[in-house]
C-alpha positions as CSV (number, residue, x, y, z in Angstrom):
1,M,0.0,0.0,0.0
2,V,1.5,3.4,-1.0
3,V,0.5,6.4,1.2
4,D,-0.8,9.3,-0.9
5,P,0.3,12.4,1.1
6,G,-2.4,14.5,-0.6
7,A,-5.3,12.2,0.3
8,F,-4.2,10.2,3.2
9,T,-6.3,10.6,6.4
10,I,-5.2,8.8,9.5
11,F,-8.7,8.4,10.9
12,E,-9.8,6.5,7.8
13,E,-6.9,4.1,8.1
14,R,-7.0,3.1,11.7
15,R,-6.5,-0.6,12.4
16,M,-9.0,-2.4,14.5
17,P,-8.2,-4.9,17.2
18,T,-7.8,-8.5,15.9
19,T,-10.4,-9.9,18.3
20,T,-13.0,-10.2,15.5
21,L,-12.9,-12.5,12.5
22,Q,-13.2,-9.6,10.1
23,A,-10.3,-7.6,11.7
24,W,-8.2,-10.7,12.0
25,R,-8.6,-11.5,8.3
26,R,-7.6,-7.9,7.4
27,F,-4.5,-8.2,9.6
28,V,-3.5,-11.4,7.8
29,V,-3.7,-9.9,4.3
30,D,-2.6,-6.3,5.0
31,D,0.6,-5.3,3.4
32,P,3.0,-2.9,5.3
33,L,2.7,0.7,4.5
34,E,5.1,2.2,1.9
35,F,6.2,5.8,2.0
36,V,8.5,7.7,-0.4
37,L,10.0,10.9,0.8
38,L,9.5,13.9,-1.3
39,P,12.5,15.7,-2.7
40,Y,13.4,18.7,-0.5
41,E,12.5,21.2,-3.2
42,V,9.1,19.6,-3.6
43,W,8.6,19.5,0.1
44,L,9.4,23.2,0.4
45,A,6.8,24.0,-2.3
46,L,3.9,22.4,-0.3
47,D,1.4,24.7,1.2
48,D,0.5,24.4,4.9
49,V,-2.4,22.0,4.4
50,E,-0.4,19.7,2.1
51,R,2.6,19.7,4.4
52,D,0.3,18.9,7.4
53,R,-1.1,15.9,5.4
54,Y,2.3,14.8,4.3
55,D,3.7,14.9,7.9
56,E,0.6,13.0,9.1
57,A,1.3,10.3,6.5
58,R,5.0,10.1,7.7
59,V,4.0,9.7,11.3
60,T,1.5,7.0,10.4
61,Y,4.1,5.2,8.3
62,H,6.6,5.2,11.2
63,S,3.9,4.3,13.8
64,E,3.5,0.9,12.0
65,L,6.7,-0.6,13.3
66,V,8.4,-3.1,11.1
67,I,8.3,-6.6,12.7
68,V,11.8,-8.2,12.6
69,E,11.9,-11.9,12.5
70,T,14.3,-12.5,15.5
71,P,15.6,-15.9,16.4
72,A,12.9,-16.1,19.2
73,I,10.1,-15.4,16.7
74,R,11.6,-17.9,14.2
75,E,11.6,-20.5,17.0
76,I,8.0,-19.8,17.9
77,L,6.9,-20.0,14.3
78,H,8.8,-23.3,13.9
79,Q,7.5,-24.9,17.1
80,G,3.9,-23.7,16.5
81,R,3.8,-25.2,13.0
82,L,5.4,-28.4,14.2
83,L,2.8,-28.8,16.9
84,T,-0.1,-28.3,14.4
85,L,1.4,-31.1,12.4
86,V,1.9,-33.4,15.4
87,N,-1.7,-32.7,16.6
88,R,-3.5,-33.4,13.4
89,R,-4.0,-37.1,14.2
90,E,-4.5,-36.6,17.9
91,I,-8.0,-37.1,19.4
92,S,-7.1,-36.1,22.9
93,A,-4.1,-34.7,24.9
94,R,-3.0,-32.4,22.1
95,R,0.2,-30.6,22.6
96,G,0.3,-26.8,23.0
97,L,2.7,-23.9,23.4
98,I,3.1,-21.2,26.0
99,V,5.0,-18.1,25.2
100,S,6.1,-16.5,28.4
101,G,8.1,-13.4,29.2
102,P,8.2,-10.0,30.9
103,W,6.1,-7.0,29.8
104,A,6.7,-5.5,26.4
105,T,8.9,-8.2,25.0
106,G,6.8,-9.1,22.0
107,K,4.8,-12.1,23.2
108,S,1.5,-11.0,21.6
109,T,3.4,-10.0,18.4
110,A,5.0,-13.4,18.3
111,I,1.8,-15.4,18.6
112,K,0.0,-13.2,16.1
113,Q,2.8,-13.7,13.6
114,L,2.5,-17.4,14.1
115,G,-1.3,-17.2,13.4
116,R,-0.8,-15.0,10.4
117,S,1.9,-17.2,8.8
118,Y,-0.2,-20.3,9.5
119,E,-3.4,-18.9,8.0
120,L,-1.6,-17.8,4.9
121,R,-0.2,-21.3,4.5
122,V,-3.7,-22.8,4.9
123,R,-5.1,-20.4,2.3
124,Q,-2.4,-21.5,-0.1
125,R,-3.3,-25.1,0.6
126,F,-7.1,-24.7,0.3
127,P,-7.7,-21.8,-2.1
128,G,-11.2,-20.5,-2.3
129,Q,-12.5,-22.3,0.8
130,D,-14.2,-20.3,3.5
131,R,-12.2,-21.7,6.4
132,I,-11.5,-20.3,9.8
133,P,-8.0,-21.8,10.5
134,V,-7.0,-19.4,13.2
135,V,-8.8,-17.8,16.2
136,Y,-7.3,-15.0,18.3
137,L,-8.6,-13.8,21.7
138,S,-7.4,-12.4,25.0
139,A,-8.2,-14.0,28.3
140,P,-10.7,-11.7,30.1
141,P,-9.5,-10.0,33.3
142,N,-11.5,-11.0,36.4
143,G,-13.3,-13.3,34.0
144,S,-15.8,-16.1,34.2
145,P,-16.7,-19.1,32.0
146,R,-19.4,-17.0,30.3
147,K,-17.0,-14.2,29.6
148,L,-14.5,-16.6,28.0
149,A,-17.2,-18.2,25.9
150,T,-18.4,-14.7,24.9
151,R,-14.9,-13.8,23.7
152,F,-15.0,-16.8,21.3
153,A,-18.5,-15.9,20.2
154,H,-17.5,-12.2,19.7
155,F,-14.6,-13.3,17.4
156,L,-17.0,-15.3,15.3
157,G,-19.7,-12.7,15.3
158,L,-22.3,-14.9,16.9
159,P,-25.5,-13.2,18.2
160,L,-26.0,-13.8,21.9
161,K,-29.1,-13.6,24.1
162,N,-29.4,-13.5,27.8
163,R,-30.9,-16.9,28.0
164,H,-27.8,-18.5,26.5
165,N,-25.5,-19.8,29.3
166,E,-21.8,-20.5,29.0
167,M,-22.3,-24.1,27.8
168,D,-24.8,-23.1,25.1
169,I,-22.3,-20.6,23.8
170,A,-19.3,-23.0,24.2
171,D,-21.0,-25.8,22.3
172,A,-22.0,-23.5,19.5
173,V,-18.5,-22.2,19.2
174,C,-16.9,-25.7,19.2
175,D,-19.3,-26.9,16.5
176,I,-18.7,-23.9,14.3
177,L,-14.9,-24.0,14.6
178,T,-14.8,-27.8,14.1
179,E,-16.9,-27.4,10.9
180,A,-14.8,-24.4,9.7
181,G,-11.5,-26.3,10.0
182,C,-10.0,-24.4,12.9
183,E,-6.5,-25.6,13.5
184,L,-4.9,-23.0,15.7
185,V,-6.3,-21.0,18.7
186,L,-4.3,-18.1,20.1
187,V,-5.1,-17.1,23.7
188,D,-3.3,-14.0,24.8
189,E,-2.7,-12.8,28.3
190,I,-3.6,-15.9,30.3
191,H,-1.9,-14.3,33.3
192,N,-5.4,-12.7,33.7
193,I,-6.7,-16.0,35.0
194,N,-6.2,-16.1,38.7
195,L,-6.3,-19.6,40.1
196,A,-6.3,-18.3,43.6
197,T,-10.0,-17.4,43.1
198,S,-13.0,-19.7,42.5
199,A,-13.9,-17.7,39.4
200,G,-10.4,-18.2,38.1
201,K,-10.5,-21.9,38.6
202,D,-13.9,-22.1,36.9
203,L,-12.5,-20.1,34.0
204,S,-9.5,-22.4,33.7
205,D,-11.7,-25.5,33.7
206,H,-13.8,-23.9,30.9
207,L,-10.7,-23.2,28.9
208,K,-9.8,-26.8,29.3
209,Y,-13.2,-27.7,27.8
210,F,-12.4,-25.7,24.7
211,T,-9.0,-27.4,24.3
212,E,-10.7,-30.8,24.5
213,N,-13.6,-30.0,22.1
214,I,-11.9,-27.9,19.4
215,P,-9.5,-30.1,17.3
216,A,-6.9,-27.4,17.2
217,T,-3.5,-26.5,18.7
218,F,-3.7,-24.0,21.5
219,V,-1.0,-21.4,21.9
220,F,-1.0,-19.1,25.0
221,S,1.0,-16.0,26.0
222,E,1.6,-15.1,29.6
223,L,3.2,-12.3,31.5
224,C,5.9,-13.8,33.6
225,N,8.1,-11.8,36.0
226,P,9.0,-12.1,39.7
227,S,6.1,-9.9,40.8
228,C,3.3,-11.8,39.0
229,K,1.5,-15.0,39.9
230,V,1.2,-17.3,37.0
231,G,-0.6,-20.6,37.5
232,M,-2.3,-21.1,34.3
233,S,0.4,-23.2,32.7
234,H,0.1,-25.9,35.4
235,Q,-3.7,-26.1,35.0
236,V,-3.5,-26.3,31.2
237,T,-0.9,-29.0,31.3
238,A,-3.6,-31.3,32.7
239,A,-5.4,-31.0,29.4
240,A,-2.5,-30.8,27.0
241,R,1.2,-31.3,27.0
242,M,2.9,-27.9,26.7
243,L,6.1,-26.6,25.3
244,K,7.3,-23.3,26.8
245,A,9.1,-20.6,24.9
246,R,10.5,-17.5,26.7
247,R,10.7,-14.0,25.4
248,G,13.1,-11.3,26.8
């Protein structure tokens, strides 16, 4: 995509969170912005309005930071793809991956890149098919089983009514994702699940239900530092054998 300094408007090009299917699919296919600097003489000739638009386009270009494929990201991409292959023939106890590290070390970026590369690979393998190979969501803070199920439903755009309980929603989600060929589920920020509370334990059990009823590889990211309490990995291990990759 080439930014046109004369027509570009930052408010029309904002990127939506990848927590819905439509936004996720746009994230998967979006090309990085391209920007060509004007020659100095041409820049001097711009009037105030044109220069303001031009500067806005420059800031927008630089705000979309280029993702560098570091050794850590390459390892996560490799292990994630390997696990999806290993899990294809499994009917239970599928293996998963936990990406763990301190704040702002690229955990969410890494698992999103894994999901993006995997979905592009699936699209190449099955052109023209309306599949949902990847799902992305964040674990809800102070959550409950219903809130977790709602996150899945929100990604799929499922209409919900008050009479629908968490199991109604979960069963509908599992049926749809199984039918749609889901192979990879990315759950961000699982450190939000506090196993010291009854609500956190219920939420963890409900997440285990999804791992058992969606034939997909689950990949989690968690904040891990000396000041935080992370217990999710121990709980999930009961449902699936996990590999752990550290960032930072």
